[in-house]
N, C-alpha and C positions, 0 to 999 in steps of 0.2 A: 616864070620870070625870064626875061631875056638875059643872055649871057653877059652882055656889057653891064647891065644893072646888077647882076649877081656879083661880078668882079668888083664893082664899086662898093657894094655893101660888105664884101668879105675880104677886102684888102685895104691897104693904106694908099693905094694909087688914086690920083685924081682922074676925073672923067676923061680929060684930054689925053692922058697917057694910055688909056685902056685900049684904044684902037691900035696903037703902035705895038703894044704887048701882044695883042692877038695876031697882028700882021706878021710879027716876028716868029710865030709858031711856038710861043712859050706856054700856051694853054692847051691842056688835054681834057677832053670830055669823054668819060667812059673809056679811057685809055687811048683815044685817038686825037691827034692834033685838030683843033677847031679854031677857025679864023673868022667865022661868021658871027657878027655881033648880035644877030637876031635869033641865034640858036636858043631854043627853049630849054630851060633848066627846071626839072621837077624837084619834088621834095627829097628824093633819094638819088638824084643824079650825081655821079662822082665827078668832081672838077678838081684839076691839079694845075698849079702854076709853078713852073720851074721845078717840077717833080715833087712838089709839096701839096698834100691833100688840104683843101681849103675848109672842109668841114667834115665832121663825122656823119656819114650818111646811113649809119646803122639804124634800123627801126627799133623803137622801144615800145613795149606793151606791158603795162603794169596793172595788177589787181590791188585795190585798196579796200579794206574793211572800214568803211566810213563811219565815224562816230557822230552822234548828234552834236549840234552846236557849231559845225563847220560849214562854211559856204562852198558850193561847187563853183569856185571862181579862182582866177589867178591872183588877184589882189582885192582888198577891200579896206576902206579906212576905219571901219567900225568893228568888224567881226573877223575871227580867224578863218583862214581858207584851207582847203584840203592840200594846197600846194605846200603849206608849212609842215605837212606830215611827210613829204617826199624829199629825200636827199638825193636828187638826181640833177645833174647840170643841164641836161637837154631841155629844150623848150617843149613842153607837153601841153596837150589840150585834153579836155574831159569829154569822153564819149558817153553821153546819156547822163545828164545832171540829176542830182537829188537835191531837194531843198534843205535848208539848214537843219530842220528838225528830223529829217529822215535819215535812215541808217542803211548799212549793208553794202552790196557790191557796187563799186565805182571803178570804171576803167579809164586809165590815162595812157595816152599814146602820142607819138609824133607822126603817125601814119594817117593822114586825112582820108584817103581813099578807103582804107580798111574800116575806119570808124564810121564812115557814112553807111557802109554795108550793115553795120551793127545797129545803127540808130535811126536811119530814115524810115518814116512810116511806110513808104512804098515797098520796102524790103520785107515787111511782114515777119520780122524776127521776134519771137516770143520773149517777153520780159515778165518775170514771175515775182510777185510781191506778197509778203505776209502782212495782212492789214488788220488792225484793231479799230473798232468803231464805238462811237458813243451810244448808238441805238442798236438793237438786235438786227443781224443780217437775215433777211427772210428769203424764202424761195421766190417770192415776187421779184426781189432784187436780182436773183440769179436769172430769171426770165428776161428782165429788162436788159441786163448786161449782154445776154446771149443775142438779143435783137439789135443791140447798139443803142447808144445814148446820143441824143441830138444836142449839139453845142450851138446855141444861137449866134454867139459872137463870130464864130468861123463859118456859120451856116453849113454845117456838116454833121453827119452821123458817124459815130465811132464804129470801127470794125467790131464784129461780134467778139466778145471776151468770155473767157472761161472762169467761172466762180465756183470754188469749192468751200462750202461752209464747214468750218472746223468746230467752233463753239458758237453760241449765240452772238458773241461780240468779236469773233475772230474768223477770218477767211483767207484763203489763198486765191489771188487774182492773177490770171495770165492775160496780158494785153499784147497786141501785135503791132502797135503803132509807136507809142511813146510821145504823145503830144504834151504841150505845156500843162503841167500839174494835172495830167489826165486822170490819174486814179482818184485824187481828192475831188475833182470836179464831177466824176461819174457818181461817186457816193453822194455828193451834195445834190445832184440832180434827182436822186430818189429819196431825199429828205433825211440823209444820214451824214455823219461827220467822221472823218478819219482822225483818230487820236494817236495812232502809231503806224508808221510805214517803213517796212524793211525789205529791201530788194534782195532776192535770193539768187537770181540768175538772169542772164541775157544770152539768148541763143544757146549755144553749147557751153557757155562759160558759167560755171556755178561757183558761188562764193565758197572759198576753201574754209571748211569748218575749223581747221587748225590755225587759221590766221587770226591773231588777236585784234581786237578793236583798235583802230588807229594805225595798224601795221599794213605793210604792202609786200608784194613779191612779184617777180616777173611772171608773165603768163607762160605756160608750157607751149610747145609746138602744137600740140593737139588743140589747146584752147585758142591759139591764134587762128588755126584753121577751123574756126567754130562752124557748127552746123546750124541751119535755121530751122531744123526740125524741133517740134515740141519736146520738152524734157519730162522724164519721170522724176518729179520733184519729191524729195524726201518728206515724209509726213512729220508733223509736229508731235 
């Protein structure tokens, strides 16, 4: 965002006054006087007017143990959203959504660059899910997932996924993309239906087992500096 637009949105000054304010040297960007209206302001750029910080630029990273029945959305006219569980004033977005019926690890942050590293398919970050199914999970399903599943709508084949069969109707699935409803669509493609979906981890961030359902906590420094390496996921 340009500096002049930033000042318009974060102060009570009219557009016509902002050029004069900048020309007078009243604005500092990252501690230095800035007079260029076209200066680009990022999500965490520190901007001060007359010595006053115009916004809190501290990044926020939260882990939520998502309950069933909540939408991964900021607002919704019909259903409760996960934002109603978070008592934080900052504007956050969801890194890797779960649908309303799904549970488990949900990450909320105001750091867009960081969240893209965690969620974009090209980053190949492993996401681990505990899945329960209507029909038995077979070794044939394991082989199909290892080869990748073709999605006709997007005209693409998913990256190879790791499937660990726990019981006939329960498995642990690791995917490396995170496409729209990917897990449910993969099982549907092999003639099965997901009846329960619980996300256990994303990258090096594992759902805290001490975190009650519906509760959240800040990520640790180690979790923020997540690794994209596969995890040794705990057995059920």
